[in-house]
mmCIF file as Biopython writes it, N, C-alpha, C and O atoms, coordinates in Angstrom:
data_model
#
loop_
_atom_site.group_PDB
_atom_site.id
_atom_site.type_symbol
_atom_site.label_atom_id
_atom_site.label_alt_id
_atom_site.label_comp_id
_atom_site.label_asym_id
_atom_site.label_entity_id
_atom_site.label_seq_id
_atom_site.pdbx_PDB_ins_code
_atom_site.Cartn_x
_atom_site.Cartn_y
_atom_site.Cartn_z
_atom_site.occupancy
_atom_site.B_iso_or_equiv
_atom_site.auth_seq_id
_atom_site.auth_asym_id
_atom_site.pdbx_PDB_model_num
ATOM 1   N N  . MET A ? 1  ? 0.822   -1.183 0.000   1.0 0.0 1  A 1 
ATOM 2   C CA . MET A ? 1  ? 0.000   0.000  0.000   1.0 0.0 1  A 1 
ATOM 3   C C  . MET A ? 1  ? 0.873   1.256  0.000   1.0 0.0 1  A 1 
ATOM 4   O O  . MET A ? 1  ? 0.627   2.182  -0.774  1.0 0.0 1  A 1 
ATOM 5   N N  . LYS A ? 2  ? 1.884   1.292  0.859   1.0 0.0 2  A 1 
ATOM 6   C CA . LYS A ? 2  ? 2.736   2.476  0.930   1.0 0.0 2  A 1 
ATOM 7   C C  . LYS A ? 2  ? 3.577   2.663  -0.319  1.0 0.0 2  A 1 
ATOM 8   O O  . LYS A ? 2  ? 4.048   3.769  -0.586  1.0 0.0 2  A 1 
ATOM 9   N N  . ASN A ? 3  ? 3.771   1.612  -1.082  1.0 0.0 3  A 1 
ATOM 10  C CA . ASN A ? 3  ? 4.557   1.693  -2.314  1.0 0.0 3  A 1 
ATOM 11  C C  . ASN A ? 3  ? 3.723   2.164  -3.499  1.0 0.0 3  A 1 
ATOM 12  O O  . ASN A ? 3  ? 4.268   2.423  -4.572  1.0 0.0 3  A 1 
ATOM 13  N N  . ASP A ? 4  ? 2.432   2.276  -3.321  1.0 0.0 4  A 1 
ATOM 14  C CA . ASP A ? 4  ? 1.538   2.719  -4.385  1.0 0.0 4  A 1 
ATOM 15  C C  . ASP A ? 4  ? 1.763   4.209  -4.655  1.0 0.0 4  A 1 
ATOM 16  O O  . ASP A ? 4  ? 1.951   4.985  -3.718  1.0 0.0 4  A 1 
ATOM 17  N N  . ASN A ? 5  ? 1.745   4.607  -5.916  1.0 0.0 5  A 1 
ATOM 18  C CA . ASN A ? 5  ? 1.960   6.010  -6.293  1.0 0.0 5  A 1 
ATOM 19  C C  . ASN A ? 5  ? 0.887   6.940  -5.742  1.0 0.0 5  A 1 
ATOM 20  O O  . ASN A ? 5  ? 1.131   8.135  -5.579  1.0 0.0 5  A 1 
ATOM 21  N N  . ILE A ? 6  ? -0.278  6.415  -5.459  1.0 0.0 6  A 1 
ATOM 22  C CA . ILE A ? 6  ? -1.397  7.229  -4.988  1.0 0.0 6  A 1 
ATOM 23  C C  . ILE A ? 6  ? -1.336  7.449  -3.477  1.0 0.0 6  A 1 
ATOM 24  O O  . ILE A ? 6  ? -2.010  8.346  -2.970  1.0 0.0 6  A 1 
ATOM 25  N N  . TYR A ? 7  ? -0.564  6.674  -2.756  1.0 0.0 7  A 1 
ATOM 26  C CA . TYR A ? 7  ? -0.528  6.755  -1.294  1.0 0.0 7  A 1 
ATOM 27  C C  . TYR A ? 7  ? -0.231  8.163  -0.762  1.0 0.0 7  A 1 
ATOM 28  O O  . TYR A ? 7  ? -0.891  8.580  0.190   1.0 0.0 7  A 1 
ATOM 29  N N  . PRO A ? 8  ? 0.724   8.916  -1.321  1.0 0.0 8  A 1 
ATOM 30  C CA . PRO A ? 8  ? 0.943   10.288 -0.814  1.0 0.0 8  A 1 
ATOM 31  C C  . PRO A ? 8  ? -0.301  11.179 -0.936  1.0 0.0 8  A 1 
ATOM 32  O O  . PRO A ? 8  ? -0.541  12.033 -0.083  1.0 0.0 8  A 1 
ATOM 33  N N  . TYR A ? 9  ? -1.080  10.977 -1.988  1.0 0.0 9  A 1 
ATOM 34  C CA . TYR A ? 9  ? -2.320  11.737 -2.157  1.0 0.0 9  A 1 
ATOM 35  C C  . TYR A ? 9  ? -3.338  11.332 -1.089  1.0 0.0 9  A 1 
ATOM 36  O O  . TYR A ? 9  ? -4.092  12.167 -0.589  1.0 0.0 9  A 1 
ATOM 37  N N  . TYR A ? 10 ? -3.348  10.056 -0.750  1.0 0.0 10 A 1 
ATOM 38  C CA . TYR A ? 10 ? -4.241  9.549  0.288   1.0 0.0 10 A 1 
ATOM 39  C C  . TYR A ? 10 ? -3.897  10.184 1.638   1.0 0.0 10 A 1 
ATOM 40  O O  . TYR A ? 10 ? -4.792  10.595 2.377   1.0 0.0 10 A 1 
ATOM 41  N N  . ILE A ? 11 ? -2.621  10.263 1.955   1.0 0.0 11 A 1 
ATOM 42  C CA . ILE A ? 11 ? -2.197  10.866 3.223   1.0 0.0 11 A 1 
ATOM 43  C C  . ILE A ? 11 ? -2.575  12.344 3.254   1.0 0.0 11 A 1 
ATOM 44  O O  . ILE A ? 11 ? -3.062  12.823 4.278   1.0 0.0 11 A 1 
ATOM 45  N N  . LYS A ? 12 ? -2.369  13.071 2.178   1.0 0.0 12 A 1 
ATOM 46  C CA . LYS A ? 12 ? -2.759  14.491 2.115   1.0 0.0 12 A 1 
ATOM 47  C C  . LYS A ? 12 ? -4.268  14.636 2.292   1.0 0.0 12 A 1 
ATOM 48  O O  . LYS A ? 12 ? -4.732  15.554 2.969   1.0 0.0 12 A 1 
ATOM 49  N N  . TYR A ? 13 ? -5.023  13.741 1.690   1.0 0.0 13 A 1 
ATOM 50  C CA . TYR A ? 13 ? -6.475  13.753 1.823   1.0 0.0 13 A 1 
ATOM 51  C C  . TYR A ? 13 ? -6.880  13.552 3.283   1.0 0.0 13 A 1 
ATOM 52  O O  . TYR A ? 13 ? -7.744  14.264 3.795   1.0 0.0 13 A 1 
ATOM 53  N N  . LEU A ? 14 ? -6.256  12.587 3.948   1.0 0.0 14 A 1 
ATOM 54  C CA . LEU A ? 14 ? -6.558  12.337 5.358   1.0 0.0 14 A 1 
ATOM 55  C C  . LEU A ? 14 ? -6.168  13.525 6.230   1.0 0.0 14 A 1 
ATOM 56  O O  . LEU A ? 14 ? -6.910  13.907 7.134   1.0 0.0 14 A 1 
ATOM 57  N N  . GLU A ? 15 ? -5.007  14.107 5.957   1.0 0.0 15 A 1 
ATOM 58  C CA . GLU A ? 15 ? -4.559  15.266 6.732   1.0 0.0 15 A 1 
ATOM 59  C C  . GLU A ? 15 ? -5.538  16.428 6.581   1.0 0.0 15 A 1 
ATOM 60  O O  . GLU A ? 15 ? -5.826  17.128 7.552   1.0 0.0 15 A 1 
ATOM 61  N N  . GLN A ? 16 ? -6.044  16.633 5.382   1.0 0.0 16 A 1 
ATOM 62  C CA . GLN A ? 16 ? -7.004  17.714 5.142   1.0 0.0 16 A 1 
ATOM 63  C C  . GLN A ? 16 ? -8.299  17.459 5.902   1.0 0.0 16 A 1 
ATOM 64  O O  . GLN A ? 16 ? -8.867  18.378 6.492   1.0 0.0 16 A 1 
ATOM 65  N N  . ARG A ? 17 ? -8.762  16.224 5.890   1.0 0.0 17 A 1 
ATOM 66  C CA . ARG A ? 17 ? -9.976  15.881 6.636   1.0 0.0 17 A 1 
ATOM 67  C C  . ARG A ? 17 ? -9.775  16.065 8.136   1.0 0.0 17 A 1 
ATOM 68  O O  . ARG A ? 17 ? -10.704 16.456 8.844   1.0 0.0 17 A 1 
ATOM 69  N N  . LEU A ? 18 ? -8.577  15.789 8.620   1.0 0.0 18 A 1 
ATOM 70  C CA . LEU A ? 18 ? -8.266  15.986 10.035  1.0 0.0 18 A 1 
ATOM 71  C C  . LEU A ? 18 ? -8.295  17.468 10.390  1.0 0.0 18 A 1 
ATOM 72  O O  . LEU A ? 18 ? -8.864  17.851 11.412  1.0 0.0 18 A 1 
ATOM 73  N N  . VAL A ? 19 ? -7.690  18.293 9.560   1.0 0.0 19 A 1 
ATOM 74  C CA . VAL A ? 19 ? -7.678  19.743 9.779   1.0 0.0 19 A 1 
ATOM 75  C C  . VAL A ? 19 ? -9.097  20.311 9.755   1.0 0.0 19 A 1 
ATOM 76  O O  . VAL A ? 19 ? -9.431  21.191 10.548  1.0 0.0 19 A 1 
ATOM 77  N N  . GLU A ? 20 ? -9.920  19.809 8.853   1.0 0.0 20 A 1 
ATOM 78  C CA . GLU A ? 20 ? -11.298 20.283 8.736   1.0 0.0 20 A 1 
ATOM 79  C C  . GLU A ? 20 ? -12.197 19.775 9.860   1.0 0.0 20 A 1 
ATOM 80  O O  . GLU A ? 20 ? -13.342 20.211 9.980   1.0 0.0 20 A 1 
ATOM 81  N N  . GLY A ? 21 ? -11.692 18.864 10.678  1.0 0.0 21 A 1 
ATOM 82  C CA . GLY A ? 21 ? -12.468 18.324 11.780  1.0 0.0 21 A 1 
ATOM 83  C C  . GLY A ? 21 ? -13.446 17.234 11.375  1.0 0.0 21 A 1 
ATOM 84  O O  . GLY A ? 21 ? -14.356 16.899 12.133  1.0 0.0 21 A 1 
ATOM 85  N N  . LYS A ? 22 ? -13.262 16.679 10.182  1.0 0.0 22 A 1 
ATOM 86  C CA . LYS A ? 22 ? -14.171 15.641 9.698   1.0 0.0 22 A 1 
ATOM 87  C C  . LYS A ? 22 ? -13.811 14.267 10.248  1.0 0.0 22 A 1 
ATOM 88  O O  . LYS A ? 22 ? -14.653 13.369 10.265  1.0 0.0 22 A 1 
ATOM 89  N N  . ILE A ? 23 ? -12.574 14.093 10.696  1.0 0.0 23 A 1 
ATOM 90  C CA . ILE A ? 23 ? -12.148 12.854 11.349  1.0 0.0 23 A 1 
ATOM 91  C C  . ILE A ? 23 ? -11.350 13.221 12.592  1.0 0.0 23 A 1 
ATOM 92  O O  . ILE A ? 23 ? -10.805 14.320 12.694  1.0 0.0 23 A 1 
ATOM 93  N N  . SER A ? 24 ? -11.291 12.292 13.527  1.0 0.0 24 A 1 
ATOM 94  C CA . SER A ? 24 ? -10.524 12.514 14.752  1.0 0.0 24 A 1 
ATOM 95  C C  . SER A ? 24 ? -9.086  12.042 14.566  1.0 0.0 24 A 1 
ATOM 96  O O  . SER A ? 24 ? -8.755  11.405 13.567  1.0 0.0 24 A 1 
ATOM 97  N N  . ARG A ? 25 ? -8.242  12.361 15.535  1.0 0.0 25 A 1 
ATOM 98  C CA . ARG A ? 25 ? -6.827  11.954 15.485  1.0 0.0 25 A 1 
ATOM 99  C C  . ARG A ? 25 ? -6.710  10.420 15.472  1.0 0.0 25 A 1 
ATOM 100 O O  . ARG A ? 25 ? -5.866  9.858  14.774  1.0 0.0 25 A 1 
ATOM 101 N N  . GLY A ? 26 ? -7.570  9.760  16.254  1.0 0.0 26 A 1 
ATOM 102 C CA . GLY A ? 26 ? -7.560  8.295  16.286  1.0 0.0 26 A 1 
ATOM 103 C C  . GLY A ? 26 ? -7.986  7.697  14.958  1.0 0.0 26 A 1 
ATOM 104 O O  . GLY A ? 26 ? -7.386  6.734  14.480  1.0 0.0 26 A 1 
ATOM 105 N N  . SER A ? 27 ? -9.023  8.270  14.363  1.0 0.0 27 A 1 
ATOM 106 C CA . SER A ? 27 ? -9.479  7.801  13.048  1.0 0.0 27 A 1 
ATOM 107 C C  . SER A ? 27 ? -8.386  7.986  12.014  1.0 0.0 27 A 1 
ATOM 108 O O  . SER A ? 27 ? -8.162  7.116  11.172  1.0 0.0 27 A 1 
ATOM 109 N N  . TYR A ? 28 ? -7.701  9.130  12.080  1.0 0.0 28 A 1 
ATOM 110 C CA . TYR A ? 28 ? -6.599  9.406  11.150  1.0 0.0 28 A 1 
ATOM 111 C C  . TYR A ? 28 ? -5.544  8.300  11.240  1.0 0.0 28 A 1 
ATOM 112 O O  . TYR A ? 28 ? -5.083  7.784  10.222  1.0 0.0 28 A 1 
ATOM 113 N N  . SER A ? 29 ? -5.170  7.945  12.471  1.0 0.0 29 A 1 
ATOM 114 C CA . SER A ? 29 ? -4.155  6.906  12.660  1.0 0.0 29 A 1 
ATOM 115 C C  . SER A ? 29 ? -4.603  5.565  12.092  1.0 0.0 29 A 1 
ATOM 116 O O  . SER A ? 29 ? -3.819  4.856  11.462  1.0 0.0 29 A 1 
ATOM 117 N N  . LEU A ? 30 ? -5.853  5.227  12.317  1.0 0.0 30 A 1 
ATOM 118 C CA . LEU A ? 30 ? -6.364  3.954  11.802  1.0 0.0 30 A 1 
ATOM 119 C C  . LEU A ? 30 ? -6.528  3.968  10.291  1.0 0.0 30 A 1 
ATOM 120 O O  . LEU A ? 30 ? -6.227  2.977  9.624   1.0 0.0 30 A 1 
ATOM 121 N N  . LEU A ? 31 ? -7.000  5.076  9.748   1.0 0.0 31 A 1 
ATOM 122 C CA . LEU A ? 31 ? -7.201  5.167  8.295   1.0 0.0 31 A 1 
ATOM 123 C C  . LEU A ? 31 ? -5.890  5.110  7.530   1.0 0.0 31 A 1 
ATOM 124 O O  . LEU A ? 31 ? -5.851  4.623  6.400   1.0 0.0 31 A 1 
ATOM 125 N N  . ARG A ? 32 ? -4.812  5.603  8.137   1.0 0.0 32 A 1 
ATOM 126 C CA . ARG A ? 32 ? -3.509  5.562  7.460   1.0 0.0 32 A 1 
ATOM 127 C C  . ARG A ? 32 ? -3.065  4.137  7.169   1.0 0.0 32 A 1 
ATOM 128 O O  . ARG A ? 32 ? -2.332  3.904  6.208   1.0 0.0 32 A 1 
ATOM 129 N N  . ILE A ? 33 ? -3.501  3.177  7.988   1.0 0.0 33 A 1 
ATOM 130 C CA . ILE A ? 33 ? -3.067  1.787  7.806   1.0 0.0 33 A 1 
ATOM 131 C C  . ILE A ? 33 ? -4.179  0.877  7.297   1.0 0.0 33 A 1 
ATOM 132 O O  . ILE A ? 33 ? -3.968  -0.327 7.150   1.0 0.0 33 A 1 
ATOM 133 N N  . SER A ? 34 ? -5.355  1.431  7.028   1.0 0.0 34 A 1 
ATOM 134 C CA . SER A ? 34 ? -6.493  0.634  6.578   1.0 0.0 34 A 1 
ATOM 135 C C  . SER A ? 34 ? -6.416  0.380  5.069   1.0 0.0 34 A 1 
ATOM 136 O O  . SER A ? 34 ? -6.489  1.303  4.258   1.0 0.0 34 A 1 
ATOM 137 N N  . GLN A ? 35 ? -6.268  -0.881 4.728   1.0 0.0 35 A 1 
ATOM 138 C CA . GLN A ? 35 ? -6.198  -1.265 3.317   1.0 0.0 35 A 1 
ATOM 139 C C  . GLN A ? 35 ? -7.522  -0.980 2.614   1.0 0.0 35 A 1 
ATOM 140 O O  . GLN A ? 35 ? -7.532  -0.495 1.482   1.0 0.0 35 A 1 
ATOM 141 N N  . SER A ? 36 ? -8.632  -1.276 3.274   1.0 0.0 36 A 1 
ATOM 142 C CA . SER A ? 36 ? -9.927  -1.081 2.630   1.0 0.0 36 A 1 
ATOM 143 C C  . SER A ? 36 ? -10.229 0.408  2.420   1.0 0.0 36 A 1 
ATOM 144 O O  . SER A ? 36 ? -10.775 0.783  1.382   1.0 0.0 36 A 1 
ATOM 145 N N  . ALA A ? 37 ? -9.882  1.255  3.387   1.0 0.0 37 A 1 
ATOM 146 C CA . ALA A ? 37 ? -10.096 2.698  3.223   1.0 0.0 37 A 1 
ATOM 147 C C  . ALA A ? 37 ? -9.222  3.236  2.091   1.0 0.0 37 A 1 
ATOM 148 O O  . ALA A ? 37 ? -9.658  4.090  1.319   1.0 0.0 37 A 1 
ATOM 149 N N  . PHE A ? 38 ? -7.992  2.737  1.995   1.0 0.0 38 A 1 
ATOM 150 C CA . PHE A ? 38 ? -7.105  3.153  0.914   1.0 0.0 38 A 1 
ATOM 151 C C  . PHE A ? 38 ? -7.671  2.724  -0.436  1.0 0.0 38 A 1 
ATOM 152 O O  . PHE A ? 38 ? -7.639  3.496  -1.394  1.0 0.0 38 A 1 
ATOM 153 N N  . GLU A ? 39 ? -8.187  1.506  -0.517  1.0 0.0 39 A 1 
ATOM 154 C CA . GLU A ? 39 ? -8.757  1.025  -1.778  1.0 0.0 39 A 1 
ATOM 155 C C  . GLU A ? 39 ? -9.978  1.855  -2.176  1.0 0.0 39 A 1 
ATOM 156 O O  . GLU A ? 39 ? -10.175 2.135  -3.358  1.0 0.0 39 A 1 
ATOM 157 N N  . ASP A ? 40 ? -10.799 2.251  -1.196  1.0 0.0 40 A 1 
ATOM 158 C CA . ASP A ? 40 ? -11.942 3.128  -1.485  1.0 0.0 40 A 1 
ATOM 159 C C  . ASP A ? 40 ? -11.468 4.467  -2.041  1.0 0.0 40 A 1 
ATOM 160 O O  . ASP A ? 40 ? -12.010 4.963  -3.028  1.0 0.0 40 A 1 
ATOM 161 N N  . PHE A ? 41 ? -10.453 5.048  -1.403  1.0 0.0 41 A 1 
ATOM 162 C CA . PHE A ? 41 ? -9.899  6.316  -1.876  1.0 0.0 41 A 1 
ATOM 163 C C  . PHE A ? 41 ? -9.330  6.156  -3.283  1.0 0.0 41 A 1 
ATOM 164 O O  . PHE A ? 41 ? -9.563  6.989  -4.158  1.0 0.0 41 A 1 
ATOM 165 N N  . LYS A ? 42 ? -8.586  5.079  -3.484  1.0 0.0 42 A 1 
ATOM 166 C CA . LYS A ? 42 ? -7.961  4.836  -4.781  1.0 0.0 42 A 1 
ATOM 167 C C  . LYS A ? 42 ? -9.006  4.733  -5.881  1.0 0.0 42 A 1 
ATOM 168 O O  . LYS A ? 42 ? -8.807  5.265  -6.973  1.0 0.0 42 A 1 
ATOM 169 N N  . PHE A ? 43 ? -10.119 4.055  -5.611  1.0 0.0 43 A 1 
ATOM 170 C CA . PHE A ? 43 ? -11.199 3.934  -6.588  1.0 0.0 43 A 1 
ATOM 171 C C  . PHE A ? 43 ? -11.759 5.320  -6.920  1.0 0.0 43 A 1 
ATOM 172 O O  . PHE A ? 43 ? -11.943 5.656  -8.090  1.0 0.0 43 A 1 
ATOM 173 N N  . LYS A ? 44 ? -12.029 6.120  -5.885  1.0 0.0 44 A 1 
ATOM 174 C CA . LYS A ? 44 ? -12.549 7.470  -6.110  1.0 0.0 44 A 1 
ATOM 175 C C  . LYS A ? 44 ? -11.535 8.322  -6.864  1.0 0.0 44 A 1 
ATOM 176 O O  . LYS A ? 44 ? -11.901 9.061  -7.778  1.0 0.0 44 A 1 
ATOM 177 N N  . PHE A ? 45 ? -10.268 8.223  -6.487  1.0 0.0 45 A 1 
ATOM 178 C CA . PHE A ? 45 ? -9.205  9.000  -7.109  1.0 0.0 45 A 1 
ATOM 179 C C  . PHE A ? 45 ? -9.105  8.690  -8.595  1.0 0.0 45 A 1 
ATOM 180 O O  . PHE A ? 45 ? -8.959  9.594  -9.417  1.0 0.0 45 A 1 
ATOM 181 N N  . GLU A ? 46 ? -9.184  7.417  -8.932  1.0 0.0 46 A 1 
ATOM 182 C CA . GLU A ? 46 ? -9.039  7.003  -10.327 1.0 0.0 46 A 1 
ATOM 183 C C  . GLU A ? 46 ? -10.283 7.286  -11.168 1.0 0.0 46 A 1 
ATOM 184 O O  . GLU A ? 46 ? -10.182 7.424  -12.387 1.0 0.0 46 A 1 
ATOM 185 N N  . ASN A ? 47 ? -11.456 7.375  -10.534 1.0 0.0 47 A 1 
ATOM 186 C CA . ASN A ? 47 ? -12.699 7.527  -11.290 1.0 0.0 47 A 1 
ATOM 187 C C  . ASN A ? 47 ? -13.335 8.906  -11.194 1.0 0.0 47 A 1 
ATOM 188 O O  . ASN A ? 47 ? -14.255 9.208  -11.954 1.0 0.0 47 A 1 
ATOM 189 N N  . ASP A ? 48 ? -12.870 9.744  -10.284 1.0 0.0 48 A 1 
ATOM 190 C CA . ASP A ? 48 ? -13.442 11.086 -10.115 1.0 0.0 48 A 1 
ATOM 191 C C  . ASP A ? 48 ? -12.376 12.107 -10.518 1.0 0.0 48 A 1 
ATOM 192 O O  . ASP A ? 48 ? -11.447 12.383 -9.760  1.0 0.0 48 A 1 
ATOM 193 N N  . SER A ? 49 ? -12.524 12.656 -11.715 1.0 0.0 49 A 1 
ATOM 194 C CA . SER A ? 49 ? -11.490 13.558 -12.238 1.0 0.0 49 A 1 
ATOM 195 C C  . SER A ? 49 ? -11.339 14.815 -11.390 1.0 0.0 49 A 1 
ATOM 196 O O  . SER A ? 49 ? -10.227 15.323 -11.246 1.0 0.0 49 A 1 
ATOM 197 N N  . GLU A ? 50 ? -12.426 15.327 -10.826 1.0 0.0 50 A 1 
ATOM 198 C CA . GLU A ? 50 ? -12.330 16.527 -9.983  1.0 0.0 50 A 1 
ATOM 199 C C  . GLU A ? 50 ? -11.511 16.259 -8.730  1.0 0.0 50 A 1 
ATOM 200 O O  . GLU A ? 50 ? -10.701 17.092 -8.323  1.0 0.0 50 A 1 
ATOM 201 N N  . MET A ? 51 ? -11.722 15.100 -8.119  1.0 0.0 51 A 1 
ATOM 202 C CA . MET A ? 51 ? -10.955 14.739 -6.923  1.0 0.0 51 A 1 
ATOM 203 C C  . MET A ? 51 ? -9.479  14.581 -7.269  1.0 0.0 51 A 1 
ATOM 204 O O  . MET A ? 51 ? -8.612  15.028 -6.518  1.0 0.0 51 A 1 
ATOM 205 N N  . ARG A ? 52 ? -9.198  13.955 -8.388  1.0 0.0 52 A 1 
ATOM 206 C CA . ARG A ? 52 ? -7.813  13.728 -8.811  1.0 0.0 52 A 1 
ATOM 207 C C  . ARG A ? 52 ? -7.105  15.054 -9.058  1.0 0.0 52 A 1 
ATOM 208 O O  . ARG A ? 52 ? -5.977  15.246 -8.603  1.0 0.0 52 A 1 
ATOM 209 N N  . ILE A ? 53 ? -7.742  15.956 -9.760  1.0 0.0 53 A 1 
ATOM 210 C CA . ILE A ? 53 ? -7.143  17.258 -10.073 1.0 0.0 53 A 1 
ATOM 211 C C  . ILE A ? 53 ? -6.877  18.045 -8.797  1.0 0.0 53 A 1 
ATOM 212 O O  . ILE A ? 53 ? -5.807  18.633 -8.638  1.0 0.0 53 A 1 
ATOM 213 N N  . ALA A ? 54 ? -7.852  18.059 -7.882  1.0 0.0 54 A 1 
ATOM 214 C CA . ALA A ? 54 ? -7.691  18.793 -6.625  1.0 0.0 54 A 1 
ATOM 215 C C  . ALA A ? 54 ? -6.572  18.189 -5.785  1.0 0.0 54 A 1 
ATOM 216 O O  . ALA A ? 54 ? -5.790  18.928 -5.186  1.0 0.0 54 A 1 
ATOM 217 N N  . SER A ? 55 ? -6.478  16.873 -5.729  1.0 0.0 55 A 1 
ATOM 218 C CA . SER A ? 55 ? -5.441  16.212 -4.936  1.0 0.0 55 A 1 
ATOM 219 C C  . SER A ? 55 ? -4.055  16.485 -5.504  1.0 0.0 55 A 1 
ATOM 220 O O  . SER A ? 55 ? -3.118  16.754 -4.752  1.0 0.0 55 A 1 
ATOM 221 N N  . ILE A ? 56 ? -3.919  16.418 -6.812  1.0 0.0 56 A 1 
ATOM 222 C CA . ILE A ? 56 ? -2.623  16.662 -7.450  1.0 0.0 56 A 1 
ATOM 223 C C  . ILE A ? 56 ? -2.214  18.120 -7.262  1.0 0.0 56 A 1 
ATOM 224 O O  . ILE A ? 56 ? -1.050  18.407 -6.984  1.0 0.0 56 A 1 
ATOM 225 N N  . ARG A ? 57 ? -3.166  19.041 -7.412  1.0 0.0 57 A 1 
ATOM 226 C CA . ARG A ? 57 ? -2.878  20.463 -7.218  1.0 0.0 57 A 1 
ATOM 227 C C  . ARG A ? 57 ? -2.424  20.730 -5.786  1.0 0.0 57 A 1 
ATOM 228 O O  . ARG A ? 57 ? -1.439  21.437 -5.575  1.0 0.0 57 A 1 
ATOM 229 N N  . ASP A ? 58 ? -3.122  20.178 -4.809  1.0 0.0 58 A 1 
ATOM 230 C CA . ASP A ? 58 ? -2.762  20.391 -3.409  1.0 0.0 58 A 1 
ATOM 231 C C  . ASP A ? 58 ? -1.377  19.840 -3.105  1.0 0.0 58 A 1 
ATOM 232 O O  . ASP A ? 58 ? -0.609  20.468 -2.376  1.0 0.0 58 A 1 
ATOM 233 N N  . LYS A ? 59 ? -1.047  18.672 -3.655  1.0 0.0 59 A 1 
ATOM 234 C CA . LYS A ? 59 ? 0.275   18.092 -3.408  1.0 0.0 59 A 1 
ATOM 235 C C  . LYS A ? 59 ? 1.373   18.948 -4.037  1.0 0.0 59 A 1 
ATOM 236 O O  . LYS A ? 59 ? 2.429   19.132 -3.433  1.0 0.0 59 A 1 
ATOM 237 N N  . LYS A ? 60 ? 1.141   19.472 -5.233  1.0 0.0 60 A 1 
ATOM 238 C CA . LYS A ? 60 ? 2.132   20.323 -5.879  1.0 0.0 60 A 1 
ATOM 239 C C  . LYS A ? 60 ? 2.362   21.601 -5.077  1.0 0.0 60 A 1 
ATOM 240 O O  . LYS A ? 60 ? 3.500   22.052 -4.946  1.0 0.0 60 A 1 
ATOM 241 N N  . ILE A ? 61 ? 1.308   22.179 -4.545  1.0 0.0 61 A 1 
ATOM 242 C CA . ILE A ? 61 ? 1.446   23.395 -3.723  1.0 0.0 61 A 1 
ATOM 243 C C  . ILE A ? 61 ? 2.235   23.076 -2.465  1.0 0.0 61 A 1 
ATOM 244 O O  . ILE A ? 61 ? 3.123   23.842 -2.091  1.0 0.0 61 A 1 
ATOM 245 N N  . ASP A ? 62 ? 1.938   21.976 -1.808  1.0 0.0 62 A 1 
ATOM 246 C CA . ASP A ? 62 ? 2.681   21.566 -0.608  1.0 0.0 62 A 1 
ATOM 247 C C  . ASP A ? 62 ? 4.154   21.329 -0.924  1.0 0.0 62 A 1 
ATOM 248 O O  . ASP A ? 62 ? 5.028   21.705 -0.143  1.0 0.0 62 A 1 
ATOM 249 N N  . ASP A ? 63 ? 4.426   20.714 -2.056  1.0 0.0 63 A 1 
ATOM 250 C CA . ASP A ? 63 ? 5.826   20.467 -2.456  1.0 0.0 63 A 1 
ATOM 251 C C  . ASP A ? 63 ? 6.563   21.773 -2.684  1.0 0.0 63 A 1 
ATOM 252 O O  . ASP A ? 63 ? 7.738   21.880 -2.333  1.0 0.0 63 A 1 
ATOM 253 N N  . LEU A ? 64 ? 5.908   22.766 -3.259  1.0 0.0 64 A 1 
ATOM 254 C CA . LEU A ? 64 ? 6.548   24.076 -3.469  1.0 0.0 64 A 1 
ATOM 255 C C  . LEU A ? 64 ? 6.914   24.727 -2.136  1.0 0.0 64 A 1 
ATOM 256 O O  . LEU A ? 64 ? 8.009   25.268 -1.983  1.0 0.0 64 A 1 
ATOM 257 N N  . PHE A ? 65 ? 5.996   24.673 -1.180  1.0 0.0 65 A 1 
ATOM 258 C CA . PHE A ? 65 ? 6.272   25.247 0.121   1.0 0.0 65 A 1 
ATOM 259 C C  . PHE A ? 65 ? 7.370   24.489 0.858   1.0 0.0 65 A 1 
ATOM 260 O O  . PHE A ? 65 ? 8.156   25.090 1.590   1.0 0.0 65 A 1 
ATOM 261 N N  . ASP A ? 66 ? 7.428   23.181 0.671   1.0 0.0 66 A 1 
ATOM 262 C CA . ASP A ? 66 ? 8.493   22.380 1.279   1.0 0.0 66 A 1 
ATOM 263 C C  . ASP A ? 66 ? 9.849   22.788 0.727   1.0 0.0 66 A 1 
ATOM 264 O O  . ASP A ? 66 ? 10.836  22.806 1.462   1.0 0.0 66 A 1 
ATOM 265 N N  . ASP A ? 67 ? 9.912   23.115 -0.559  1.0 0.0 67 A 1 
ATOM 266 C CA . ASP A ? 67 ? 11.172  23.539 -1.170  1.0 0.0 67 A 1 
ATOM 267 C C  . ASP A ? 67 ? 11.616  24.895 -0.667  1.0 0.0 67 A 1 
ATOM 268 O O  . ASP A ? 67 ? 12.815  25.149 -0.555  1.0 0.0 67 A 1 
ATOM 269 N N  . ILE A ? 68 ? 10.665  25.776 -0.359  1.0 0.0 68 A 1 
ATOM 270 C CA . ILE A ? 68 ? 10.999  27.112 0.127   1.0 0.0 68 A 1 
ATOM 271 C C  . ILE A ? 68 ? 11.557  27.066 1.536   1.0 0.0 68 A 1 
ATOM 272 O O  . ILE A ? 68 ? 12.509  27.775 1.863   1.0 0.0 68 A 1 
ATOM 273 N N  . ILE A ? 69 ? 10.961  26.228 2.363   1.0 0.0 69 A 1 
ATOM 274 C CA . ILE A ? 69 ? 11.374  26.126 3.768   1.0 0.0 69 A 1 
ATOM 275 C C  . ILE A ? 69 ? 12.612  25.334 3.836   1.0 0.0 69 A 1 
ATOM 276 O O  . ILE A ? 69 ? 13.147  25.116 4.923   1.0 0.0 69 A 1 
#
């Protein structure tokens, strides 16, 4: 699961949901290691173009800020 190219997008998605208060810290920890939750995300990511575009854009912005710091 961690070797999958989509996994970094999944982690960013979970982090965003945590910040928004949609999941708790405990849920975040469990979802990070849940194969079934990852597969659900992966299905949505691959089939929902809006979600894919937003996730890729958010990751690129985060990478730019990481390079600055």
